[in-house]
Structures are given as C-alpha cells and as structure tokens.
KEKE-118676 format. One record per residue (C-alpha): residue in one letter; x, y, z. Coordinates in steps of 0.02 Angstrom, whole numbers, plus 50000, padded with zeros to 5 digits. Layout:
// residues N
AXYZ...
END
This chain:
// residues 1135
M560515813555519K559945800355393N560215812455246R561955816755306F562365798155320E561755794755142L562765809755079G564315803055163R564085785955082A563885794154911L565465804654932L566455789254988H565835779654835L566365793854720A568065794854804R568365776254780W567935777354595A569045792554573L570475782954655R570135768054543L570165778754384S571755787354440A572595770854479L572125763454311A572735779254223V574415777954309L574545759254279T574285761254092V576035769454084P577515757454102D578505759654264R580235764954201A580845771054370L580805753654451P581285740954319N581085722554373P582615712454321V581555696354305D579745700454270P579395708454101P578795726654118Q577165722554029A576835708654156S577095720454303M575855732854232L574565719254196S574775712454373R574395729354450Q572885732454338L572265714954383T572385719154567I571305734654545H569955724954451L569925711654586D569805724654724F568265731954640G567465715054603E567625717254415Y567925698954379A567595699254192Q568945712454166A570055703454292L569895687354192L570495696054034K572005703554122A572435687054209K572445677854043Q573535691453966L574735690754114L574925671954100A575225672953913V576575686353933R577505676754069E577395660153977A578065668253819Q579485677953899L579935667554055G579455650153998P578055638254049D578985631554203H579515648054284A578955651954463L578135668254408T577215658854271A576575647054406R576005662154508S575045668554357M574195651654342S573665652954524T573005670654499L572005665454346A571325650554445E570765662354585V569805672954459Y568955657454391L568465652854569E567675669954593L566685666854434G566135649654495Q567105640654357D567945627254462E568325615754315E569385629254233A570365632154395I570855613954430P572165611454290L572935628554327Y573205624354511E573855607054466R575115614454342G575645627954465I575915615354605G576925604454487I578055619154439L578345623754622E578825605854666K580015605354517E580795622154562G581095617154743G579625626454819A578755611354895D578775619355068S578385636955015Q576915646855079S576235647754902M576225628754893G575175628355052V573935641154988W573755633254816S573555615954890S572185622455006N571295631154863L571335615754752G570775605054899E569295616654926I568755613954745Y568815595154767V567795596554927R566445606254836K566435592754703G566285579354836L567975571854788Y568555570254967D569925557554930N570685569854805A570595584154931L571355574655077P573195573955021L573115592254972Y572465597755142E573735586455227K575115594455124A574495611955169L574485607455354G576245600255343I576885616355265A575965626855395E576675616255536R578435619555474T578135638455458G576895639955602T578075650155712T577995664455586D576225662055517A575015656155651L573515661155543S574025649155404L574225635155530S572515638555607T571725638955433A572565622655383L571975614155544H570225620755515N570185614655333L570825597155368G569725595255521G568215600855421L568625588255284Y568775574155409R567065579355475L566305578255301M567105561155278G566325555155440R568045553155520Y567525562455676K568865555555790Q570215562355674A569315578855652L569115582255838P570945585455890L571245596255736L569765607755769Q570155608355956R571935613455916A571325626455790L570255634155926E571685634156052L572845642255925S571555655455881E571275659656064A573155660456098E573585671055947E572035681655922G571235681356094S569625673856157E568615688756096H569235689055915H568015685555773S569145671655706T568975663155875G567095664155852A567265654955686S568335641455767L567055639455905S565715637155775A566725624155678L567035613755834G565215615555885T564655609055715L565765593655738Y565045590155911S563295592155838N563675579455701M564325567655835G562705569355932R563605577956076F562325591856085Q562735596856263D564555599356213A564055609056058L562835620656147P564075631356248L565215632956096F563825639855986Q563235651156126R564995657856152S565255659755963L563695670555953A564245681256101V566005683856032T565395687955857E564095699955924R565395709356027T566725709955891R565645712555737G564085720755808A562315714955844E561735717555664H563255711055570L562985697255443S564195685955539T563145688255695G561635682355597T562605666855544A563105663355724A561285665055781D560765653655639N562015640255694L561395640655873G559595639955815N559955624655708L560725615655856L559225619455967Q558085612955829Q559035596455827M558845595756017G556965597655999E556955615056078Y555905622055938E555265637556028Q557005643156080A557645639355906L556235649455831G556795665555915L558605663755860L558185658755682T556945672955666R558305684955727A559565677455604L558345680655462A558045698655516I559925702055523S560205694355351E558805704655274K559475720755350A561335718055327G561325708655163G559655713655090P558055703855056E558835694754910H560555690854981P561115672454979A561285673255169T559445678155177A558985662755074Q559975651855195A559145659755347L557425657255269N557855639055234H558405635755414L556895644455488A555785634155374N556645618355436N556155622955614Y554345626355567R554305609755477S554945600855632M553575609455732G552265603055611R551875620755552H551985615955371D551075630655295Q552325642955369A553775631855320L553105630755142A553035649655120L554815651855184Y555515637955075Q554665645454923R555425662454958A557155654854984V557015645854818M556505661854727I557985671454800A559235657854757E558535655954583K558715674654553T560435676854631L561265660154592G560305653854441A559085639554416S560465626654391H561595631254537P562045616754653D561285625854803M559615625554713S559625606654725S559645607054915L558335620754928L557165611954807G557415595854905N556835604355064L555345612054975A554915594754909G555045587755085V553735599455158H552555595955012Q552835577555050D552395580355233M550805588955180G550315574755065H550585585154908Y551405570354821R551285576954643Q552165593254685A553415584354798L553855571654665E554155584954532L555275594954650H556275579654705Q556545574954523R557095592654480S558245593054633L559085576954577A559255582754397I560135598854453S561325589254564V561765576854427N562065590654299A562995602554415L563975590554526G563955574254431P563085557354458E564355551654588H564385566854702P563865564354885S562495577454865T561825568054714A561745552354821T560745562254950R559515567954817M559325550054755N558975544454932N557685558154957L556785553654796G556815535554852L555995540555017M554665549654918Y554285534354812Q554275523154965E553025534255051M551935533454895G552055514454901R553065514454738F554325501954803E554905496854630R555525514654600A556235517454773M557335501954768P558545506654627L558735524254697Y559235517654869L560445505254792R561225518654682A561385530954827M562235517654932T563425513054791V563925531254764S564175534154950E565235518654970K566325524054825V566485542554870N566275543055058G566835525555103T565985509855163D565975515555344H565385533555321P563845539455419R562965543955256T563265526355192A562475520155353T560965531255320Y560695523555149L560925506055219N559625509855352N558385516555224L558635501555110A558365489955258H556775499455301L556135497055124Y556485478455132R555605477855299E554075486855231M554055474555087D554155460555218S555845454455158D556515453355334E557985441955295R558705455355181A558385469355305V559275462055457P561085462455393L560845479955325Y560195486355492M561645477855582R562925485655467A562125502955487I562185501155677A564005495855673I564475511255570S563475522755684E564295515955840L566015517355762K565855534555683L564525543355786G564695534455952P563635521956050D562555535656126H562195545455969P560335547955929T560595540355757T561315524755838G559765524155947L558625525955796R559435511355707L559455500455862N557585503055877N557335498555693L558235482055714G557395478455881T555675480955805L556125469455662H556675456055786L555005457855873K554105455455709R555105439555680G554655432655851R556345435955933A555725445756083K557185442056198L558415448256068A557365463756034L557065470056212P558835476156258M558995484956090I557355494256113Q557715498956293R559435505456245A558685515256100L557425523756216A558775527956343I559865535756207Q558475546856141E557905552456313K559695556756360A559995566456199H558315574956178G557275573356335S555685563656368E554515573956257H555495574556096P554795566055939A556325554755938V555605544956087I553985540555995D554665525655899P555585517056043L554085519756157T552985511556025S554215497256003L554285494156189A552385493956194F552405481656049F553595470556148Y552395469856295G550965466656175V551755451656090T552265444456258G550485445656322R550715460156443L549415471756369E549175482256526A551035486356526A550965491056342L549515503356361P550385517756456L551875516956338L550795518656184Q549755532356267R551355541856306A551965539956126L550305546956065A550395561656186V552165566056128S551625564955946K550145576355973K551155589156070A552725589255963L552015585855790G550185590255801S548525581055809G548395580255621H550135573255589Q550335556455503S551325549855652T549875554155766G548695544655653V549805529155659K549895529955850L548005531455859S547785516355748Q549025506355850L548135511556009G546485506055933S547225488855897L547855487556076Y546165492356147R545375479456032D546535465756097M546135471156275G544275469256239R543955487956261S542945489856102E542215507156130Q543925514856162A544625505456012L543255512155900E543555529955961A545425528555926F545155521255752H543885534655706E545085548355760A546475539855659L545315539455509L545115558355520V547015560155517A547115548555367D545835559155276A546825574955316T548515567855264A547885557055119D549155543955170P548695527255088R549725517255213L548815525055359F547135521855275R547605503555253L548135502055434V546515509755497Y545385499955379E546175483455428G546025487955611L544185492255593M543865476255494R544605465855635L543725475855770H541995474355693G542345456455640R542595452055823Q540945459755871G539895448955757D538605446555894K537785462655833E536875460555670Y537755474655578Q539545472055638T540055459055509S539355469455366L540305484455431A541895474155448I541695468655267W541515486755207Y543135491855293G543995475755237K543605478955054Q544385496155067A545945488555147V546105474955015N545855487354872L547265498154940I548385482754948Q547905478954768D548495496254717V550205493254796R550345476054719G550035483454549Q551475495454577L552645481154626Q552545473354454G554265472154377M555185470554542R556125455054596R554965440454625D555535436754803L555095454554855Q553365453254776D553095436554861N553585443355031F552375457755015L550985446054959S551335433855100A551285447555230N549645454755166Q548665439355115R547895438355289A546815453455245Y546105444255094Q545775428555194T544985437655340L543845447155221A543395431155128N542935422355289L541855436955343L540955436155177I540715417455196E540005420355370E538735432255294G538305420155155R539005431755023I539865417754930A540135426054760E541025440654842A542105428854944E542605419554787Q543005436154705V544195441054846L545075424154845A545175424454656M546065441354664L547365433354777K547635418654660E547585428954500N549005439554565E549965424154621L549845417054445F550355433554366E551875434654480L552385416754439T552405420554252R552585439354240S553865439054098S552555432353978G551845449853966G550155446454042Q549215456854167P548435451954332G546565449654331R545295458754437R546065473754524E544825477554663A543395470454764D541675476754713Y540615487154831V538785482054834G537175489854894R537375500655048E539275499055033R539295510054879E538185523154961A539235523155121L540855524955024A540225539954926E539535548355082S541125544855181R542215552655047R541085567855032L541065571355220A542935568155238A543355579855094Q542265593555168A543035591655341V544795592155268R544435607955166D543705617255314A545115611855430A546455616655304E545835634455279L545585636755466S547335630155502L548095642555379L547215657255463D547655651055637K549495649955593R549495667155515A548685674155671K550135667355774S551445674255657D552015692055623Q550675694355490P549095699855582L547415695255509T546315708355431A544605711555506A543785701555366E544985687155395R544595686955581V542745685755541R543125671755419Q544175663055552L542735662855676S541535657055543L542695643055488L542935637655668K541075634355683V540985626255511A542485615055546E541745609555712T540095605855627S540945596255484R541995585955603A540465582255712E539465577255559Y540835565555500Q541015557655672R539135555855684F539125547355514L540455535055571A539535531655733Q537885528455644L538645518555502G538375502055590Q536525505455613S536335509955430F537135493555382A535965484355500E534465492355415A535165488155243A535495470255298R533625468055330R533335472255147P533835460255008V535105472254931L536595466155034K536125448155002E536505449654817A537705435154829D536335423154880S535525424354710Q537145424854611V537825409554523T539625408154584R541015402954468L541325386254553R539475382654573S539165385754389Q540495372854346V539975358954466A538225360354398Q538905353654233D539315336754313G537785325954291D538485312354405G538575324254553A540005335554603V540275347354749G541485362054750L542495365554907H543405382254914Y544555383455067S545155399855144V546445398155282A546505411855415E547515412655575D546155405755688R544985396055574V544705389355399G543255395555294I542475383555169I541325388655027V540245373754980S539575374654802T538265362554740A537145362254589R535765369754696G536705383454787S538235389354881F538475392155068G539835393755197R540535382455332F541985384355454S543285372955529N543905378955698V545725375455666G547095388455652R548395390355515K549835383955620A548995367755674L548395364455498T550105367355421N550925355855548Q549775341655498V550075344655312V551945343755341A551745328255448L550725319355315R551925323555174K553395318155281A552575301355318V552075298755137L553795302555067A554595291055198R553315277655152A552875276755337D551215275455427T550135290255375Q548565286555476A548755299455617P549025315155511A547865308855373Q546415306655496A546795323155583L546695332355416W545075323255369K544325329555532M544935347355497L544455348555313I543125335655268E542125332555426P541405350555434V540645347955260Q540365329055259D538485330455284D538365343355144I539345332155025Q538265317155063A536655327255048A537185332854875G537515314854822A539245319754763R540385307454675T541735320454637L542505333954746V543175349154653V544325358054775S545125375254778F546565376654900S547635391054962D549275392355054E550135376455114L548555366255081R549095366154900Y550485353954949L549195341955022P548955324654942L547085325654964A546765307854905A547745301155055L546605308655190Q545765295355296N544105295355388P543945288255565A543575271055492G545225271355397R544515273755222Y545515284855107L544585299655033V544925293254857E543975277354900D542375287754916Y542625301954793A543515306754634L544565322254660A545065337354556L545835354354586W544925369854528A546185382354462S545235398154505A546595409154432A546175401654262D544465401954181T544105383454206R542645376354106A541945359154146A541265349853994P541335332053927S542475329053779A541605329853610T542945320253514P543855303653537W545565304753617N547145303553514V548815305253603S550485312753558A551695305053685M553435312053711G554805307253830L556605307553884T557465291453935Q559285297053937A560235307154066R560405325654024Q561285340654105G561345334154282F559655325454270P559635306454288A559035294454155L557205289154157P557275271154096G555435267954135V554835281054011L554815269253862Q553775256853961E552595270954012L552315277553837N552115260353761G550795256853890I549825272153833V549995272853644R549245259753531S550365262053383G550955244653337S552545246853438E553275234153556T552185227253695V552525229653880R552095215554002G550985207853873R549925223553854S549835235553708G549375253953726V547595260053748L547485275853643P547915278853461G549335290853433S551215292753413I552805292053518V554285303953507L555825300053613D557475308053660A558305317353516Q556675318153419F555835326353569S556265344153516R555415360653543Q554785360253366A554045342953396F553215348853556E552445364153474S551885353753325A550985341953445L550005356653515T549335361153344G549235343753266R547855330853259S548105324353437N547025331553575V548025323153714V549855327753746H550785316553866V552545321653920A553685310354023S555225320454065H556005331054200F555165347254250D556245357654367F555175370954450K556025386554523P554605396054608G554565414054553D555875411854417E554955407654258S556565408254157R557375394454263S555805383954288V556025372154141L555365356754055L556845346653991L556695341953806G557545327353719E559255334953684G559305343353855E558545359353784P557555368453921L555805374753887S555435387754021L553815391354109G553855408654032Q553965400753860L552555388653901A551495403453954V551445410553778L551075394453684D549325390753622F548585374953700G546875377853625R546795360753540V547375351353696E545995342853796Q547225334053912L549025338353953T549895325654063L551595329054141S552145313054224A553905319354256C554795322554420D554235337654519T552965344054395A551885352654525T553015358754665G554655367454691G554995364654874G555795381454914I555885387355095N554855403155068E553485395754959N551635396554999G551075383154877A550635395054736E551745385354616V550685369554638E549285378254545G550465389254447L551025377054313A549275370454284A548505387754284V549785394154159V549335380454036L547475381654072R547525400354039Q548265396153870R546635386553834A547125368753882Q545625360053960S546455349154091V548175345754167L548785330354261A550405332754360T551265326054516L551615332954690W553285323854715K554535312954625V553725296654577A554415279554534D554505275354348D553665258354358S552205263754465T551935279154357A551885268554200R550565257454281L549485271954340M549565281054175H549065265454078D547605262454195F547065280854189Y546965281153999A546185263753995A544805269054115R544535285054020G544505275953854V544445282553679Q542585286353689N542665293453867P541565281453966L542175289554128S542595307454174R544435311854192A544245312954381Q543365296154393A544655288254278L546065294454388R545165287854541Q544985270654460A546845270254420Q547285275254598L546105262054672Q546875248554565M548565252654640L547855254354816H546965237654809G548155229154689P549105213054722E550825210954797L552215213054670G553305200154749A554685200754880G553435208755000T553245224754896S551695233254826W551065249954764Q549725251254897H550575265054996P549995282954958Y551765287054903Y551395278454737W549625284154695A549275300054798P550425312854712F549405313954551V548415330154539L547095333754407S546745352154374G545475360654264N544095351454171W543765335454268L542375328854156
END
C-alpha cells in the first residue's frame, strides 16, 4: 500500500510539471485570437507566465517577470494607469514572498495613490492593497502607520460586505488584531467578536475559517487575562480544526499549540505538556523536522518546561528550535531574535550568566539590524538584556536599557500601552532594588494605572504590580497603605490561577511581611510556609525563588526566637544558593546567618561564626558597589545607605570579639567608598575592596566552596538523568546504573555539606581557643598607630552606629579595645538633630548636649581618664558627622572642649600625625564682595589682617600673628590659589563661600575672587603636598544639608584635600558670623604660633575657650554660646 501511495505521489508530481511546461510553452506565443484593446499583448503574456511561476513557488523567476510586466505597462500605458498600478501591486506581492518588505512599501504606496487619483478609492483592490501595506507596517512595528490603512480596508469591506463577506471578515480580523497589538483591547474586542459571528453565519460553525476566528478572539481574551473566557474558544478552535482539517494537519497542530500556551499561562503545566507535545509531533510529521512550524512548537514546549522548572529539557528544545530557524530562516532573521532571547532566558534561570549574556546581546543586535532600533521587538530585547544585567547586579548597565526600552515603547506603542507599563514596572523594580524608593513609587503607580485601564482591574498583571507597590509601601513604613494593595493582589492571582500557582508566591510573602512588620509574627508564619510550599511544588526545591523563601523563613524564625528552625532554613537556602550561583541569594543568606549567630553570642563560637558569614555578605556588597561606579550619585548613595547596616553590624561583632584592626578595616571600606563616590569624576578608585579572612575563616571558606561545588556537580548530573528518565528518551542500562550510583553519591555529598555546616560552629570554637583568631589583638591599628605619636596623650575613638547600639573602638598608645553604648540609631539621631537645632537657634543646648555626652562619652570616660588623654581623635559615621562635638556637656555642665582638645580622624584618607618641622608662613586669600547670588563678606578683611603680619593695616589695635601675604577679591584667582599651593607658604587660609552639593562634585564649589567657581572635583586633582594647614573659614565648608545625606560630605571635603597630601584641614559645620570667625582665627594662629608651641588641636581648643569664657561685647551680647565656637572642625594631623 505504501509503495502504491509513493508511486501515486510521483505520478502527480510529474503531471504537474508536464502541465507547467505545456502552459509555459503556450504562453511564449502571443495570443492573437483574443486581443486586449487596452493591455499590450506582451503584458498579457508576461502576466500569465508570472502566474505560473507564482503557482509553482518560483519566486526568483516571478520577480523577473513582474519587473518586466511593470516596465511594459509603464512604457505603453503610462505611470498613472490602473493596470500599471496593478503591476506595482503584483511586484510588491512577489517582494513580500521573498521577504523584501522595504522594496514592497513604495510600490504599494504608489499603487494606492494611482487608484485614489483614478477614482478607485472604494475598489476591492484598494482594500486588498491597503491591507497588504498595513501588514508590512505591523511587521515593522509601525502600528500608527498601519492603523489608517486597516481602517480604510475595513471601510471598503463594510461598503461591499453584502457581496464579499470574506473580505469583511478579514478586514475585521486585521484591525482587531492590530488593536490587540497596540494594547487597545476594548476596541479590539467588538471587532473580533463580529468577525467570529460573520464567519459562523457565512461559513458555518464547523468551517476552518471559524476555527481561526475562534483562535484570534481567544488570544485577545488571554492577553486581557480573561483565561476562563479564552479557554472554551481555544478548545472549540481545536475541535473545529481537527474535524475540518484532520487530526494530523498542520493547522490542527497550531490549534493544539494555542490551547497548550493558554494552559501554561493558567499554571496547568501538566495539561499543557500533553497538548504542546502533540503539537510538536504534528508539526514534525506534517511539516517535517525542520519546518518553521516545528521550530515554533519546540519553542512553546520549551516555554512550558521552563515554567515547570525543568530547565535541562527546556534548554535542549530551545537549542533545537534555534538550529532549525537558523537553517531555514537565516542567522539574521527577526524570528531568530525571539528564539535566542528565550534560549538566553533559560540559561539565565540556570545561572549560566556568561552564555545568557552573549545570547541576549546577539538577540538585541539581530533585532536592531533587522527591525530597527525603534521597533517594539527591539524594545523587548533591550528590556530582557536589562533584566539580565539587573540579575547579575550590574545596575549601571541595566538602567540605560530600561530607559531606552521605555522611550521606544512610549513612542511606538503609546504612553498607555501594556508593554510600556511592563518597562515602567521593571524600571521601578530596579530603582527599588537600588533603594531609590522615591523614584520607584510614581513608576509603579503609572504601571498600575495602565494595567487597570488596558488589561482590567482583575488582570494578573495588575495584581503583580499592585503587590510590587504594596511591598514598597511596607518597606517605607506605610503598612496601612500597603495592606489593601497586597490583599487585592493575592485575590486577583488566586482567582486567575488558583491557590497553588507560582503567581501567588509574591503576594503571600508580602502579606507575611506585613504581619511581620506589624509585630504579628505568628500570623506571618503560615503565609510564608505556604509560599515556600507553592515554590517547591511549582518551581522545584532547587529554584532561586525557593531559596529566597527559605532565607525569609529563616529570618522569621530568628525573629520568633526559634533558632534551630531558623538555622535549618538558612542552611537549606545556602544549598540552593550554591546550586543557582545567585549572588543576591548568597548575600541574603549570609546576612541572615550573621544576624542569627550574632544574636546567639552566649555560645563561645557564635560571634566568630557570625563574623565569618558577615564578611562574606559585605564582600558581596563590595562587588556590587564596584559595579555601580559611573551611575548617578543619588542611586549609589541609596544603595550604600540601604546596605551600610551590614558593615556596621559586622564591625560591632568584631569589636565585641576584640578584633579591632578588622573592625577598622570594615569601617574604612565604608568610608573609602563614600569618599570615592563624593569625588568620582577625579578619576580615582575606591580603596580596599574586600574584608580579609583570617585564621580558621580562610580554611572554612575553602572547605565550604569545595563541598558546595561537589554537591552541585553531583546533583546536576543526577538531575539530568532523572529528567531524561521521565521523558521519551529512556536511559540505557549503563545510565541507569550511573543514576543509582549518583543518587548515593549526591545524598552523601549533601549530607557531608550539611554536616560541615552543622559542625562549623564547633570548629570556630576550637579555633577561638587558639591565638590564631586573635590576630587583631597583637596588630597595631591605624588609629592607634597615630595617637601613639602624640606625646601629650591622645585617645582615638572610632564610633560605629548600628540599629540597636553604638560600637566604640578605643585606641590608646598601649592598645585598642571595644566598648558599647546601648543606644539605638534613632534615639541617637534625634538627639543630634535636637542639639544642632538648639545651637543654630542660639537657644539652651544643655538637655541634648548632656544626653549625647551620656551616650557617646560616658561609656569610655574611664578609659580616657586612665590613658591621661588631653586630645580626643574621633572617627564618626552617619549623622554623628553633623555633631558639634565640642558642645557636648557632662552632668556637671562642663563642655567637652573644656576638658579635651578635639580632632576628626579622616579614616578614608591616610592621615599621619606629626609635629610641624618648619615655621608657619601663611598665604591668606578672601572674597569681600558679593558674587553670583552670594552675599558680601565684609568681615573677611578684618579676619585676614588679624592673621597675617605683613605690615598692612591694624585691626582693633592688633596686627597679624603669622608672616605671609594677603590676596583679595579680583586678585584671588585660580592661578593665585594654585600658586599658593606650590609657593613658599605652608599655610593656606581661604575666607570665601564654599557651596557644597553632596554627590555633585561639579556643582560643589569654592567661590574665587571674580566669582569663578573651583569645584570639588577640581580640588581633588590638585597637589596639596606643601600645605601643612588648609583653613576654610567660609560659609558651609563642611556640610551640605541635603535631605538624603548621611553626613559623608562632612568628612568628604577634608578627606579629598588630605588625600592630595595636605596635612590638616580646618572647616566649619554651619554658617558662622564674620566677626566671631575673625576673632577665633586670630586666636587659633596666635596660640599655634610661628614656632608651634601648641598642637593644632590644642590651639583650636584655646581659641574656643577664649570665646567661651570671654567678656561681654556690650549691649548684653557675647560669643559664649556654642553657635560661635562649636562649628569649627579640625581634620587630619592634629599635632
């Protein structure tokens, strides 16, 4: 029977070719019997030959004939004849068959223009040509160009619909489909409903065209999230197509594929699997193993496997689909872009970031070259590449891609298109991950508004975005605002997908988070447990989402005091992190374990173990921070602010263990990066990039990585064999033996790794009894090495502010040790703000000043006194850097400056304490006149004359105290300033305005004499190597006062100059009065003297005390209030 069938096919093929040859032979002779009075005879013959070539798919020959036909008609009938226009349309159709859309567009446009001119605006040809041209524009993503053409075609079909119902149905279908692509679902719906009704009325409910209309309407309902409405349409479409075309027809495979895709979106992966597998089998049989339909079926089946977490099977299918498309369509075909994007996605899921990145980049390049940089598909590829970079933590590369995708979508699709909403949502998510919440909120709100408008209030995508915004509100402390959003999001997903679909995981987690932040931990627990169960069932135990849920569950158990369950959850999450190689999951788990073990410090090994995990967390954060370089400063600041708690927690743990050098190292990393971010345009690099591992930490890290790698390798090979065993590719006997062997090996490896983690604490306890982990005790810390240079007695105080306490490293000439103040960040910040407010208002400062003394000085007062200190060298972090330390008061009411000289240690710069070896000579510069919105400073002349002994006029009967020179106003140029840095003077005193814009080194400027700005970035590249003392007595020389600042700029200016080799910087914390400044500066330099009888710090203290205890100035005024003497801050070398 089979041989007879093959013989029949061969005879039919021969008959068709014989007919073709006969037809061409006849058509080569001009038709004299039926002369056409209009069309030239040669044109009629060419037209018939062209038809034969098209019928046989001979497009190259057809193209030649079509060009000849157009040339004949243009020459003999004219360029504007109706038959010439028809030839243009025919040539355009051939170009379309050859995939040369660009060649077809001008031909259709010319043909349509001729028809309109000749009065054929309502002709059937006009409708067909308009539809064809519109289809080209749709493929190019030029929806606005296609819309009027489809509308014109529908208008023509409406007017001729009584005689051509098929044209009307097609026009309705085309315009409805375009509206769907444009996200205008409400306009698409009546058109596609009417197309279906017309098809059923004209062709019958069992016609194959009715099946196509059912499928089109089902696709629209699916896009709208109306899955229950779409389901019966796809089911009916499959039934109709199967009955009319046969069970193994290619169209039946497409219908099965459509239904399978819908079930996949509904989370019915097993049902979808059967249909998609059948669709693939039909495509392979009906179209062949390398047919484009087979590639599409492979792609859709792979999508389902990917959703099921069966990534290995998805990978193989995607790879095969790509090979087929590359062979049949070519490596640069637009469809290749989509297929490569999907292949990249599964590599991304599997943690194969290098392969994924290369594929995403190739996908985008194909789309740009084939479709153009402003095509909707190109925007999708940009978005996908952005998601890849975001997952890698490469935020600086993700950001421009998201912004570009959004811009393209707004231009091509419109500002309220669902795709635009997707890009808005992703951009908001990036801002959120970078802790720039203020930027994320309006983007989320706009994405939700578009979703509700275009997709509907109950669409799953609307639910997803509601949950995103609700979670962000929770993070910002707006629980009441968040709760209804999260509850609505959960209800939407459960209604659309059911209670066990992956879409419910995030809203369940968010709801648990809500109960957690409102103190109802018992209510949060079952929600988070349910989210974990759904993740394991739907996505798999080794999925990244499952790892995140485990880590979150561990944190909840920790907060509930259930330490053993917390540890079990964190250890299981760590195994997932090892398997997925996800750096964000690692960081989440490491931070969780640091806090868990840090809370259990009653056991001798717990703190050491917490430190080990904390170092790994901080080093991962350091990696991300390095990748953020070059991004906008506010985004870098937000990320730093959100993650600095990890540094401070780790530092405090190290202080608790007496590991002072390591604590200083961690805090120095924080400050070094702050300084780099303040002045990044100067081309420098941040300092230390990671915390060092010491002693047992190094051994544990190496062993952990070895065991994790082994467990991952064994599990990966076993997983591959397990999945093959469940597929249609049975294992060989050797593979089954290998499978059983690997099962035992994997269980052993996993058990060994878990045993290692469980016993890790004990190994740290044993190491702690040896001197190896106490390396810091014998190390000379940076601050300690400097205070030892002060022969009169100095003590270093390094403060680290955490949420619940303040750690203090005390460094003396004899050693370093740790102390703690049991005050939280919030209470401390409130007192700092209160003190500054009172000082600036010149009000009573006693209450906040004494409260801060109790918080910051009392815990170390005995240590300071035991060391016999006369000077305190202080390193601050966070808002403490705004603190006027000199104004703190002890219980007896004495100011701190009355007992000690004070200096700031700029740890981000390599501060060296050493007495001056040469007499001081000053170059004094100032601005007295108003410039560019800055007020005049009339007291500057008085100030400089009180400093410089140069034979100039005398102020209040006093001459200056140091030899040197004065440069004022117009003479105070950049050249003069730079000359002072390299001249004979070793002291540079500047009295001018300094306007600090935190994070913007180009706008943070020192105002020179003619109003010329000298920016912080420019200062950062000057050489201050000859400058022993730089004094900036201008307004706002040490703070910027922005709402999102953390005090980094207080140290920033000083550290910038100190890094450029200046020894010491004196600046101010707030705007100071001219007269009082002149007095203090004179007294500072007088106490210091030419031959340096006092240290800088002691000289400043003497000047402050003279103001504090000075006489009344008359009219009941004085300079005794801290407002006048407390803002002056000495940084760097205090000797």
